[in-house]
N, C-alpha and C positions, 0 to 999 in steps of 0.2 A: 436267565429270565425267571426260572422257577425260584431261585434264591431271592430275587428282588420281590417277587410276589409274596413269598413267605415273610420277608422282612416287613412289607407293607401291612400284611395281615396282622403280624405281631404288634406293630405300632398302633394300628387301629384298635386291636383288642385291649391293649393297655390303656389307650385313651378312653375307650368305652367304659372300661372298669372304673376309671377315675370319675367318669360322668355319672355312672350308675350308683357308685358308693354313696356320694352325698345325697342322691335322690332317695335311696333306701333309708339313710340316716334321717333325712328330713321327714320321710313318711312316718317312721317310728316316733320321732320327736313330736309330731303334730297329731298323731293318731293313737289315742289311748286304747282303742279296741285292738289295734295291731299289737300293742305291747302286752295286753293281758291274754292274747290268744296263744302266747308262748307257754309251753308246758314245761314242767320240771323246775320252775323258779317261783319265788314268792313275789307277788305283785304289790304295787302301791295302792293303798286304799283310794287315793285321789284319782288314779287311773281308772279303776273300776267304776267309781261314781261318775267320772267324766264320760266314760263309754256309755253307761246306762242313760245318762242325760243327753246324749248326742242325738237321740231319736226325737224329732219334733212331734208334738201332739197331732194325731191324725183324727180329725173329727168324724169322718165317715166310718173309719174302722172302729172308733169308740162307740158310735151309735149302733153299729152292727153287733158289737160285743154285748152291749146292754140289751138289745132286742133279743138276741139268742138266749142270754141269761134269763130274761123275763119269761120266755117260752118255757125254759127248763124248770124254773121255780114255780111258774103258774100252773103247769100241768103234770110235771113229773116228780119233782122233789116231794117226798112224802110228808115232810114235816113243815111245809110252808105255813099251814094254818096253826098248827100246834105251837110253833115257835113264837106266836104272838101272845100266848097265854101267860098268866102270872107264873113266876118261877116257884117251884116247890122247894120247901125248906130242905137245906142240905146241899143244894146246887148253887153255883155262882156264875150267873150270866144274866144279861139283860134281854127281856123280850124284844123281838125284832120283827117288824113287818117288812120283810125283805122286798116285797113287790113295790111298796110305797117308796122305799129307799132307792130302788133301781129307777123308778119313774122320774124321780127328781134329782138323780145323781149329778147330772151336768149343770143343774141350776144352782148348786151350792158352792161351786168352786170353778174358777177359770184355770184351765190347764195349759201349760206351755210344752210339756214333754210327755211322751208316751209312757215313760217309766212311772212318773208321778200318778198318772191316771190308773195304771194297772196295779200299782202298790196300794193306793187307796181302796180300789175295788177288792183286792185280795184280803186286806185286813177288815174291810166291812163284812165280807162273807165269813171271815173267821169268827165274827161276833156270834154266829150261830152256835159256836162251841160244839160242833158236831164233828167228831173225828173222821167220819166218812166223807165229809164235804169239804172240798179244797179247790180254790180257784188258783190256777197256775199260769203265769205268763212265762213260757218256756225260756225265752232268751234272758230273762232277769232272775232265773231261779236254778236252772239245771246244770249250768256249766262252771260256776265259780263257788268255791268253798271257803268260808271264813272260820279260822280256828284260833282260839286263844292259847292253846297248848297248856292251859292250866284248868283243871277240872275240879268242880266243887261238889261237896255233899253236905247233908244236914245230919247232925247227931244230936241226941238228947243226953245230957250229962248232968247229974245231980238236980234233975227237975228243970233244967234250962235247955232250950233249943238254940243251937248255934250253927253257923255255916263254917265249914273247914275245908282245907285243901285235900282232896282225895289223891290227886296226882298232878305233877308238874313235869312235863317232859323236857323243860329247859333247865330248871333248877330244882333238883330233888330235895334240897334242904327245906323247901317250903311245904313239903308233904306233912299234913296234920297240923299245920299252923291254923289258928283261928282267923277267919276273915271277919273283921269287925265292921268294915265299911266298903261299899262299892260305889265309886263315883260320888263320894261324900255323903252317901245315904246308908243308914243301917243295913248291913248285908242281908239279913233275913227279910227285911221289907223290900229291898231291891229285887231279890229273887221272886218274892211273892208278886210284886207288881209286874215283873216280866212275864210270869206265868199267867197273870190275870189279863194282860193286854195283848201279848204276842202269841200265845199258844192256843190251840183249839182242839186238842186231843181228847178233852173230856169236859162235861158240864160240871164236874167236881173239881174245884180249884186245887184240892189236895193232890189229886192225880196229876194235874198239870204241873204243880210244884215238883213232884217227883220226876216228871219228865224233863224238867229243866236241869236236873242235877244228875251226877253219876250215881250208879247203883250197882249192887252185887249182880252177878250174871251179866255184866256189860258185854254186849256183843259188838264185834268190830264194825259191822255194817248196819247195826240197829239204828233206825231213825228215831227211836223212842226216847233215848236218854241223852244226857249232856247237851240239851238244846240251848242252854244259856251260853255254853262255851263253843259249840260247833254249829254253825248256821249256814243256810244257803240264801236267806234274805239279806240284803245289804244292811249292815248295822248303821246306827245313827252317827257314829264317829269312828275314827281310825284306831281307837284304843280304849281300854278300860283301866281305871285306876282302883287298885285294891289296897286297903289298909290291913296289914297282917300283924298278928301277935304270935310270936313263936317262943317256945321254951328257951330260956337263957339268951334271949336276944331282945333288944329294944323294939318297940313297935315301929314299923316302917311302911312307907308307901311303895307299891310296886305298880309301875305303869307298863301294861302289856299291850303291844300293838297286835293287830290281827295278822296271823300267817295266812296269806291269801293265795290260793292255788287254783289252777284250771284242772277240771276233772280229767282223768286219764282215759279219754275216748276221742273218737273222731269229732271234731268241731265242724259245725255247718257254716262257720264264719271265720274270717281272718283279719278283717279291718272294719272301719266304720261303715263303708259302703255295703259290704256283705253282711255285716251285723244288722243293718237296717233292713236289708232284703229278708234276712232270716226272721226278724221280728214281725214283719208285715206279710209274711207268707202264711198259708194255711197249713204248713207242715209243723206238726207237733211231735217232737221226740219224746217218747214216753218217759216220764220221770223215774229215774233210778236213784234211790237214796245214795248220796256220796259216801265213799269210804270214810269211816271215822276210826281213828286209831283206837285200838282196844286199850282200855284203862288197865294197865298191867304193871304199874310200878308204884308201890309194891303190889304184887299180884294178889288176886283173890284165890282162895284155896277151898278145897272140899274137906279140909280138916280131918275129923275123925270118921267121916263117911267113907264107906267102902263101895266102890262101883261093882255091881253084880250083873248088869245087863246094859247093852247099848245098841241102839238102832236109830234109823232116820226118824222114827216116830217119837221115841222116848228113851230116856236114860233112867236106870234104876239103881238106887243106892240103899244101903242099910246102915243104921246106927245101932251098934250092938246087935242083939238077937231079936229085939222087940219092935224096933221102928223101921219101917220101909218108906222110901221116898220115890215117887215117880215124877220125874222132871220133864215137863212137856213145854218146850220153848217156842214152838211154832206149829201152825197148821198149813203153812205155805211152803210148797216144795217146787223146785225147778223141774224135777222129774218125779213121777208118781208110779213106782213099781207096783205090780199087782200084790206083792207081799206086804205092802205097807199096813194094810188092815190087820194082817196077822201079827205084825210087830206090836201094835197096841195090845192085842190079846196076850201075846207072849210076855209083855212087860208086867202085866198084873198077875199073870200065872206064875211068874218067877217069885213074886212075894208070897203067893199061896204056898208054893213048895217050901219056902223058907219059914213058913208059919209065923210071920210077923203079927203082932197084936195091934199095932197102930200104923196107919198109912197117912202120909202127907203128900198131897198132889200139888206140886209147885208149878203155877202158871205165870210166874213173874216175867214181865217184859214180853209176853206172848202177843205178837201183833195180829194174830188171827190167820185167815187163809181159807182153806177149803171148808165150805159149809157141810159138804157130804161127810167128811171125816169127823167134823164136830158132832153132827147128829149121830153118826155111828158110835163114837165114843160114849155119848150120852146113853144110848140104848144098850151098850155093852156093859157099863158099870151099874146103871140104875134102870133096869128094864121096867117098862110101863106100857099102857095102851097107847100113849102118845109120848114119844121121845123126841119130838120136834115141836117148837113153839109155832102156833098159827101165825101166818103173815098175810098182808094184803098190800095193794098198791093203788095209786090213784087212777081212775078211769074216766076222765072227761070224754066228751064226744069224739074228739080227735083220736084219742087212744083206743076207744071202743072200736073205731073203724079199722085201726091197725090190727087189733086182736082178731077181728073177723077175717081180715085179709090173710094174716099169717096162719090162721087156724084152718084154712081151706085144705082139703086133701091134696090138691095139686100144688100147694104152696111149698116152698123150700123151708118154711118155718122161720124161726127167729126167737128172740127173747119173749115175745108176746104170744107165742103159739100155745093155745090152751091145753093141748094134749101133752105138753112137756111138763105140766105141773099136776100134782095130786090134790084133790079136794081134801081139806082138813076134816070135813064131816064124814066122808066115806073112805078116805085113804086110797082112793082109786083115781086114775087120770080123769080130768074133765072130758066129757063126751063132745062138747062143742063150745064155741065162743061164748054163747049166751050164758052157759053155766059159769064160766070163768068170770065174765063181767059181773054177774050177780045183780043184786038190787039193794045196795047198801048206801044210804046217805048219812054222812056224819057231819055234825057241826062242831067246829073247833075254832077258837079264837074269833068267834063271831061270824065265821064263814062256813057255809054248807057246801060240801063237795061230794062227788061220787067216788066210792071205793069198791074194789073188786070183792068177789067172794073170798073167804078165807082159804088159804092154800098152803101146802108144804112142798119141800123138794122131793124129787123122785130119787131114791137111793139106787145105785147100781146093784144088779142081781148078786154080785159077789159079796157085797157088804151085808145084804139081807140074809144071804145064806150063812155067813159067819155068825151073825146074831142068832139065827135059828139054831145052829149047831152048838153055840155056847150055852144056850138054855138046857141043852141035853148033855152037856159035857160033865164028866165026873169031877172036873176041876172047877168048882164054883167059887165066886168071889164072896168071902164070908163077912166082909166089913160092912158096917152100917154107919148111921149118923153118930154113934157113940165111939166109933173107932177110926173114923176118916175125917180129915180136915183139909180145906182148900187154902193154900197160901198164895198171895199175890202182893205186888206193890201197887195195886190199883190198875196197872196197865196190863190187864188181860182183856184184849180188845176184839171186837167184831166176832168172828167165829169162836174165839176163845171165850168171849163174854157169854155167848149162847150156851156153851158147855157148863161154865161155872155157875151161871144163873139157873140152869136146869138142875145141876147137882144140889144147889142150895134150896130151890123151890120144891122139886119133886123128891129128891133124896133126903132133903132136910139136913144136908151136911153143914156143919159149922164152917165159918170162914175166918181167916185172919189176914189183915192188911198191914203192911209194914211201911213206915215213912209218913209222909203227909205232915200235918201240923199237930203239935202237941195238944193232947186232950180234946181233939176234934174228930168226929166220925170221918171215916174214909171209905169210899166205895171199893169193893173188891173186883169190880169189872168196869168196863167203859165201852161206850157206843155199841150195844148189842143189836142195832138196827138190822133188819133182815138181810140186806144186800147193798153193796156199793156198786155203782156202774159209772162210766164216764160219758162225756158228751158225744162220743162216737156213736151212741145209740141213735143219734139224730139221722143216721143213714137209713134207719128203718122207718122214719117218720117224715114222709115227703112234705107235709104241711109246714114244717119248721125249717128255718134257714140255719145252716151251720155257721160256725165262726169263720171269718176270713183272715184272721191274724193268728199268730203263734200262741194261742191260749187254749186251755182245756179246763173243764169243770168235772171233778169227781163229786158224786153226790149219792145220798141214800135214796134208793128207788123203791124199796119196800120196808115195811116196819113189822116188828114182831110183837105179839101180845103175850101176856102172862097166861099160863094154863090155869092157875088157881083163881085169878082175878081177870076174867076174859075181856073186860073193858079197859084194862090198863096197858098202855104201850110201854114196853120194857125200857126204851130210851129215856122216858120221862118219869120212871120210877126211881127214886133215890133209894138205893139198897146198900147201906153201909155194912162193913164186915162185922161179924159177931164179936171178934176180938181184935185188939190192936197191939202192934209191936213197933218199936222205934229203932233206928240205926244207932250204933255206937262205933267206936274205933275198931272193935273186934268183929262184931257180926257183919259189919259192912264189907269185910274182906274174907271172912270164913263162913261160907254158906251153911256149913253143918251146924253152926250155932243157931242160925235162924230156924233150921229144920227142927232142931231139938227144942227150941222155945215154942214153936208152933205145936209140936207133939205134946208138950206139957199141958196144953189146954184140953186135951182129951182125958177122959176119966182113966 
């Protein structure tokens, strides 16, 4: 009897397997989302597009998204009014009345899919060209990476600017071939237009141009470089056609399809049904820049430079006996040990001990991070009465009430707690909400709004103590504006921009920017706005309704002002570098050559 039961079970199992197998196969063949949910394989472009387009337009979710965005831009985004003003010479963006655009957004186009709606909304907000401000629909951005596996860079040779292949991970023979056309358009113009329309990392088009291309000090996980070749937004087509001219070879066309992969982390969806649920849930998985392959074939080197110090904060090199380099790649740290502040101090003290005569501070591709460490470094190297730029934020009536609530003694506090900020005027914490709210009305872009009193961050006691001790230390930093220069590729962003702008404005350090467009000025920093925050701040503001779908807005909540010109907002000051350098086939891969060229500008 048991044998018969076992036989029946075996027969049923086999039959069931035959029934399930076609079902699974049918599911995969009809469900593009199920196919692209598989990890470790390259996906078809048409599958990704079909999955994204599978979500029908949800008018109620769209209206809620627009309502929440309207609240954020109307009362919290600090540049809403100033973004309407005429563009200052040197910048490249179009004035944008974002509130008017949001009010009429659904009147201008009839949508059939959720993806099209969110894509248009994302690229509309990108027109602000504010690197701190980014609208993200998580299910169409965070899980899939598109990689051309060919990375381009711009060189200047014999007075001519051209696009060349920096690396090709599929065919190394293409390295350093000139790219004359991209999709039948002159290559330089194609990259320029991509930077002009698709990127928002800077109001300076030259900086965005650099961000589209490969650059020296390429970091494997950096979201700032090779954005033309490695993307998270769905490209317009499944491939790009390049026309290449290589030594000893006839010009030829190269059609390169996107290598499309799913990011290596837990997915919140596995098929069309769960993908739709994920997109229309209020769960937002924080955006983590996808892994980008380091551009390392051929590798960049440090050439003649000798490393003499290394820490989480900075790396120090020397070129001969006279030139010292402090390379600061980030102010963003997963862990912040108490020793980190001492590491900045030790980095510069190392060069004092070596008695170098010239110092190059390299901030290239620094994405920013901790404002506290940026302010600390400013005060460490260029002491002054004010080593932080004054900032403010918008305080309409709704926010004024939040400030009063969070500033009460019995409150748990929050971002708007007045006592957590120092008055710029006194350098001490605000005593109450009314001091923080202040009484400042500013008219920008034809609109008058209320702004807070000027304030600065409160540095931790440890950082203040180190600054105090350094002023008494026998090891003083002897360099000044004649012996120190700041080097960047324009992408010294956020907290990094605050430091470099402080060094240039208060220390009067000369600056040099590399890359950009031939014979055109290039900013040495980008988006120095006082602070970025995300739409999660709405949990502190009961009057506003949060998003109900899988979207998020990062935005600039406070602005920084010049110390020397108190009425000028740093984000809207065009500050080109004092000096210019351009990449060539050698210095693009040997960073010591750039450092040497930068040092040559010093007396």
